[in-house]
Structure formats: structure tokens, C-alpha cells
N, C-alpha and C positions, 0 to 999 in steps of 0.2 A: 546109814543105809539108804539106798535110793535106786532110782532107775532113770535112764536117759535114752533118747533115740534121736536119729538123724534122718529126717524124712526127705526123700528125693534129693539128697545132697544139698538141701537148701534151708530146711526148717529144723532147728534144734529144740528139743523139749527135754526138761529135766524136772523131777520131783524127788526130794530127799528129806530125810529126817536126821537131826543131830541131837546129841545129849552129852552131858558132862562125863568124862572118863572117871573111873574110880581113882582115889588118891594114890594107891600103889602104882597104877599104870602111869599116872602123871609124873610121879617121882622117878620111875624107871626111865621115862622119856626126858628127864631133866627139866620138867615144867613145874613151876611153883603152883600148887593147887589153890593157893590163896591169892594168886595174881588176878583171877576173875572176880567180878563183883559178888558172886555167890554161886549157888548150885542151880543148874539149869534143868528144867523139865524138858521133855522131848520138843524140839523146835523144828517145825516144818520149813522147808526151803523150796522155791520153785524158780524156774528160768525158762523163758521163751526167747529165741533169737532167730532172726531172718538173716541167712548168710549166703547170698548169691555170689557167684564169681563168673567172670567172663574174661577170656584172654589173660593178660597179666594183672587184672584188676580183681580185688577182693573187697567185699562190703559186708558190714554187719550192723544190724540195729536190733536191740533187744531190751527186754525188761526182766526184772527179777525182784524177789522179795523174801522176807523171812519174818517169823513171829516167834519170840522167845519169852517164856515166863521164868523169872529168876527169883529164887529165895535169897535175899541178901544176908551176908554174914551178920550175926547178932553182935559180934565183937570184932569189927574190922581192925586190921593192923596187928592181930594176934594169931596164934595157931589154933585157937578154939574153933571147932567145927559146927557149933550151934548156929542155926539160921532162924529168921523170923518166919512165923506161919503164913503171913501174907506174902504176896508176890508183887514184883515189879514187872510190867509187861512192856516189851520193846517190839514195836512193829516197824519194819523197814521195807521200803520199796524204792526201786531205782531204775534208771534208764541208762543205757550206754550205746555208743555207736563207734564204728571204726571203718576207715577206708585205707586200703593198702595197695600201692602199685609196686609190682615186682618186676624190675627191669633186669637186663642181662647182667649188669654188675652193680646194681644197687636196689634197695627196697626202701620205699618212702611210706611212712605210716602217719595217719592222723587219728586221734582217739579222744573221745570225751565221755564223761560219766557224771551222773548226779544221783545222790542217795539222800532220801529224806527219812528220818527216824522220829516216830512218835513214842514218847516215854510216859506211860501211865505208872507213876511211882507210888502206888498204894502202900507198899511196905515201907519204903524209905521216908515218905511224908509222914506216915502215922508214927514212926519211931524216931523222928527228929534228924534223919539223915539227908533230907532235902527240904528246901523252903517252899517249893512248888509241887502241887499234886500232879501236874502235867507239864512236861517240857518237850521241846523238839530239838533235833540236831540235824544239820545239813552238811553235806560234803560235795563239792563240785571240783572236777579236775579236767584240764585240757592238756593234751599231750601231743607232741610231734617228734618223730624219730626218723633218722636217715642212717641206713646201714649200707656201706659201700666197700669197694675193693674186691679182690678175688675172694669168692665164697662169703662176701659181706662180713669181713672180719672186723671192720671198724664201725662202731655204732655211736652216733651223736644223738642225744636226747634232750629235749627241753620240756618243762612241765610247769603249769600254773595250778595252784591249789587254793581252795577257799573253804574253811570250816567255820560254820556259824551255828548258834543255838541260843536257847533261852537263858538269860542270866539267872543264876541261882546262887545266892551268897553262902548257902550251906553245902550244897553238892560240889561247888567249885571253890570252896574256901582254900584249898591248897594250891590253887593256880596263881600265876603271877599277878593277875588283876584282882584275885579274890572273889570274882563274881561270874566271869564269862569264859566260855571255851573258844571264843572267836579267834581264829588264826588264819593268815593268808601269806603267800609268798611264792617263790620260784625255785625250781630245781633244775640244775644243769648237770649233765653226765656225759662222760666219754668212756667207752669200753673197747677193749681189744679181745678178739677171739683168736688165740694162737693157732688153732687147727680145726679141722672138721672131721666128722666120723668117717668120711670116705677114705681117710688115711690109715684106717685099721685100728689096732688096739694099742697104739702108741699112748703112753701115759697122759699126754696133754690133749688127748682127743676131745674131751668134753671139758674145756676150761674157759673161764672168762675172767678178765682182769679189768677193773674199772675204777674211776675216780668220780665221785659225786659231791656236788656242793649244794646245800640248801640255804636259801636266803629268806628271812622272815621280814615282812613288812609290818605284820601284827602278830603277837604271840600271846595266847591265853587272854584275849580281850583288851590288850593295850599295845600301843606303838612305842611306849617308853621302854627303852632297853630291849626292844624286840631283837635287834641285830646281835645282842649278846648270846642268842641261842643259835646263831648260824653254825652250820656243821659242815666240815670237810671230811669225807668218808672214802677211804681207800680200801678196796676189797678184792679178793680173789677166791674163786671156788673151783672145785674139781668134782666131776660126777662120773658115774659109771658110763662107759661108752654105749651101753645098750639103750640108754635113755636119749641119746642124741644131743645135739648142741642147742642151747637156748639162744636164738637169734633175736630175742626180744618178743615180738608178737607171736602168738601161737597160731600161725596161719599154715594151711596145707601147701604142698608143693604146687607151683603154678600149673594150670591146665593148658592144653593147646588151644589156640584161638578157635572159637565156635563159628560156624558158618550160618549165615542167615540171608534172606532176600535183601537186596539193596534198599536203602531208604531214599525218600525224596531228597532233592538238593538241600532243603532245609526242613528240619523237624524240631519241635520242642522236646521230643523224647530224649532223655539222657540225664546225666548228673552234672552238677555244677558246684562251684565254690566262689565266694567273692567277699567284698567288703561293703560297708555301709556307713553313712553319717546321717544323723537325724537331729532335728530340733524337737524339743519335748516341752509339754506344759501339763498342768493338772491341778488337782485340789487335794489337800490333806486337812482333815478335821479331827481334832483331839478333844476328848472329854475326860476329865479326871473322875472316874467312877468310884474310886476307893477313898479319896480324900487324902491320900498320902502326899502327893505333890502339893495339893492345896494347903495342907497343914504347914508345909515348909516354904511355900512360895506365895500364897495368898491368891492365886488364880486357879480357875477350874476348867477353862477351855481356851482353845485357840484355833484359828482357821487360817490356812496359808494357801496362796495361789503360787504354785511352784513352777519353775521353768528352767531350761538348761539344754544340754546336749548329750548325746551318746555316740560313741564310735565302736564299731565291731565288725563281725563277719557272719556269714551264713553258708550252709551247705545244704544241698537238697537234690532230689531226683524228680523228674516229670515223665509222664506218659501221655503222648498225643494219640487219641483214638477217635473213631467215627469221624475221620477227616479233620475236624476243626476243634474238638474238645480236648482239654488238657487237664489231667489230674496229677497232683504231686504232693510231696511231703517235704518239709523244710525245718531245719533246726537253726536257731540264731542266738548269738550272745553278743551283747554290747555293753560297754562300761563308759562311765562319764560322770557328770555332775548335774543332777536335776534337783534344785534346792531352793529354799527361801527361808527367811527368818523374820520374825516380827516381835516388837516389844508389846508386852501385855500390861495393862494398867493394874496397879496394886490397889485393891479396894480400901485398905486402911490409910493410904495416902501418907505414909511415914516418910519423911525426907531421907534420901539415900537408898531407899528400897528400889530394886530393879528386878525385872523379869523379862527374859528373852527366850523365845522358843524357836528352834531351828530344826528343819527336816531335810535330809539328803537321801536321794535314791542313787546308789552307786552303780547299779547294773540292772539290766533287763534281759531276760532270756525267754525263749519260747520254743515250743514244738508244735507246728501247725500243719494242717492240710490245706491245699488250695485247689480250686476248680476254676478253670478259665476257658475262654473262647479265643481262638487264634485266627488272625488274618495274615497268613504267611509269616512275616517276621514281627508282627505286632500281636501282643497277648494282653487281654483284659481279664482280670481275675478277682475273685473274692477268696478270703482265707479265714481260718479260725482254729483255735486250739488252746492248749495250756500255756500259762505264762508264770514267770517267777520274777520277783523284784527283791533286791537287797537294800534295806532301809536302815538309816541311822537317825535317831532323834536325840536332841539335846534341849534341856530346860535349865538355864543358868541365870544367876543373879545374886541378889542380896535380899534377905528377908529378916526384919527385926535386927539388923546389924550383923547377921550371920550369913556368910556366903554359902551357896549350894550349887551343885552341878549334877543334875540327873541325866542319865543316859539310857537309851533303849535301843536294842539291835534286833533285827529280825530278817528272815528270808520268807517272803509271803507268796503263797500259791494263789493264782487267780486264773483268769481267762482272757483271751484276746480275740479280736475280730478286726478285719480290715479289707480294704480294696486297693487295687493297684493296676498300673499299666507298665508293660515291659516291652522294650524294642531291641531286637537283635540287629545291631548295626554292622556286625561282622559274623562270619560263621561261628567263630569261637567266643564272641563277646556280646554282651547285652547290657543295657542300662535300664533301671526301673525307678519309678516314682510311686510311693506307697503311703497310705494313711492307715494308722492302727490305733485302736482303742483298747486300753488295758483296764479291766475291772478287777479290783482286789478286795472289794467289799469291806466289811467291818471286822475288826479282830482286836483282841486284847494284847497289849505289849507290856512286858515288865520293864519299869523304869527303876533304876538304882542310883542312889547318890553315894559315890565312892567315899566321900568325906564322912558323912553321918551313918552310912549303912542303911538308911531308910529305903524301902522299896515298895512298889505297888503296881497294880495293873491299870493301864490307861487304855481307853477305847479309842481306836483310830480307824477312820474311814478314808479310803484313798482311791483315786482313779487317775490315770495318766493317758495322754494322747501324744502321738508322734507323727511327724511327716518325715519320711526318710528317702534318701537318694542312694541307690545301690548299684554296684558294678559287679557283674558275674562273668567268670570264665567257664565256658561249657567244656568239661573235661572229656565227655564221651558222646559219640553219636547216639547210642542207645544201648541199654542193657539187654542182653539176649533173652532174659525171662519175659521181656516185653515184645520180643520179636525183632529186635534190631541187631546191628552188627557187633556192638560192644567194642568198637575200635576208638582210638583217640581221634578227636575231631580234627586236630591239626594234620592227621594223616588221611583224612577222608578225601 
């Protein structure tokens, strides 16, 4: 049950509440009642989305969340309906954004999403169903789609996905790695829409035929044998004509171009997309707070000076106001290798004993606001906002003649701040030089030795700095909700 509203055709608001259906209803719908982790109490859900559109362009940026209290099954894997009196609490929050250009005979769509889940496993931990009292789970997806042809009947889609979370040898004991839910890979899809609803009640009016291939780089915490889970999926569906054809993104029919006063010959007002390359360096400090690693390796701390690179892209929108001031928002995602390793002295000094600690940051992402001052085609700015880092830690070697290999994985939330200068060397193109500082603070990370099964929490403090060079293509003169024309810059 819930309610939603669309304010001024630009702001979407929703508040809803969900709960588990009774067993009879689930059985009537063909759903296994025991497929869920337990019985849900009433779970509130909310969503806020900003959805402006101008001419053939549609943009969406939003946030959403849900909180669910679950009573786990007391006898999982059976049909017994008893549950534990304690609850596991799942708190999810996410961000998503989408841009779509609707041409005369094609639609182009870019979409990204990130969901972070905090799991307070009071029931599972107390009853031996989880090794950790608190876990987290993260999902990031980046998506591009092109629908073309008459009535956009052919749809090509590419997607990158990354799922990461806290290692838990009990909760994830049934997975391929036995410890971790981490998976990432690519999805490619081609679909054909035989007809459209404008042709009437012909039986194929609402049909879609598609071929989808999923490729795994990592599956359930390991790259070993990950490709064995690759999937080729051929599908076809048919729906009631009254519901219309699914063309992929649920976007409204394009509106006529909006009229507005002309802009100056050049303005920073508008939206852009581009690429970036950056050099990176930073510090990582590890302290063994539980003694688990120390008991198996003989060392208790390590400090690394990391360095490397990242490559990626960014999208954003700016508004130039009061003549020279520029206010904007930007989302960025970059992947690469920022790493270092160090040998750690073994205090016992036993010949043959070794210890090496390695840290790798695989990606950096951020959602930031920026404020700048413009001199015609030059813009100096400061920026700040939220940041995420994907990290992998390894502690490997031999202790007392026994090899060990601890691994820790995490996606860490932090903050970022930076300064930069950008020069529009052409009406559609600009280049920027930017410095950013990423602060990720201190946090416990679970390390697991896949050989012995030993695990423990390690305290890790980290900070990263980058200097990046970016190139942007300015898609639009200005969005009409800022008072501009909303036309493509190349047509200006």
C-alpha cells in the first residue's frame, strides 16, 4: 500500500509499505513461500526523483530506500513455518540517474544505479546462521541502450554490474567461494519488438523477443571458474495490448521543444559527459585488532604508500547565474589499479617464514556538487560530496611452515573535496585539470583465510589523492528549467 505524486511534471514522490503475503496467496501465485529468508514485518519504502525534460531530452536523478525487519526461518531448508523471535534488520538506500535522448528514429539511454544495504543480523548471529553480527552488501550497475529503426523495434543493451559485500563464512557457506557474495561482470542483450500498439489488437502487438548473454569476471567471491556460470538466455514474452509495448526505459512520450530567450554566445549552463584519466597516490594503515591474522602470520600491523592510476568518465549539469557564477552537480566513476605491497618482518625470525601485505583500490566513484567562477570560457571551481572506493586486501606467506592467504574485500563510503580549472576550447568541448582528496576514515574489514577458515576484523585507515585530466562534450546549451533553450549545442 502506498501513495505517489508527480509535482509540476518534474518531481516524483512516493511512500509505500510492503509486507509478506500469506502462504495461501503465495502458493496461488506460484511463489515458494520459503524462498524468502523469513517472514517480513511491514517494510516502509520511499523514493524521490527529479525528472526534467526538454525537447527530445529526458533526465532523471533520484534516491530511494527501504527498511525491512525479518524473522528468519528456525529450520531453513524445510517446510516448517517456525521463525526465531529475534529479527534481522535490512536497511537499504540507493541512488540512480538516467539520461535519454529520443531522436526521430532512435532512442539513446544511459543509466546508472548504486544500492547500499546494511544488515543487522541479530537473529541470524544469535542462532548460528551468520558469523558476523553486521554485514553490508553493495550493488552498482552502469547501463547503455540504443533503440533504433521504425518505432524503435531493435534494442541493443550493454551493462556492467558489481556486487560486493562483507565476507561471512556461515551466511555464504553455500556459495562458490564459501565466504563472499562478491560478483562482477558484463551483460549484453539484443531484442526485437515485432510490432507496436498503434497497429491495433493484432496478437503480436505487445511482444518482445531477445537474446541476452551474461559474462562473469568474478562469481561469489572468486575468479576461479567464474566463467562456468556464464549464461545465454533466449526469451520471448507477450502482453495485453492495453499495457503498451516495453521499449526498455519507462520514459514518457517526447514533448515539443520548449521556447526560451536566447543564451549568450557561450555559457556554462547545460549538461555534459566525458572521460578522465588520473594519477593517484595515498596511504593505507592496517592494524590487527583481533589477533586472528597475527596468530597465523606473526605480524600485527602494516603501512603502505599506494600509487597508480584510474580511467573513467563523468556526467553532470551546470547552471551559470548572476553573470559569472556556476553551480553544478556531477557523477563520476573510474576504475584502475591503485596499489602497493610490502614485506613484513616476522618477529620469531624462523627461517622460511614470510609475510606480504598488499592493498589494491580497483575503483573510485563520487557524486559531487561544484561552485565556480567563470571568465567567459575559463572556469575555476571547488567541489565536494560523497565518494566510494572498492578495495581488496591480501596477507599471504608462510608461518611456522604453514602457508596462509588472508583476503579482505570492501566497498567503502567516504567524502571527497577538490579544486579545478576548466577551459572550453570549443563550443561543444572543454578540458579540465583537477585535484581531489578522498577521505575514507577508519573501518573494520573482515579478513578470511580460505585455506584454514580463520577470519577476523582488521582496522584499516585510508586516504587517496588524485590529479586528473578530463575531457567533456557539452551535450546541451541549457536545460529549460534553468531558463535556457534545451537544444543540442551542435545545433546552436
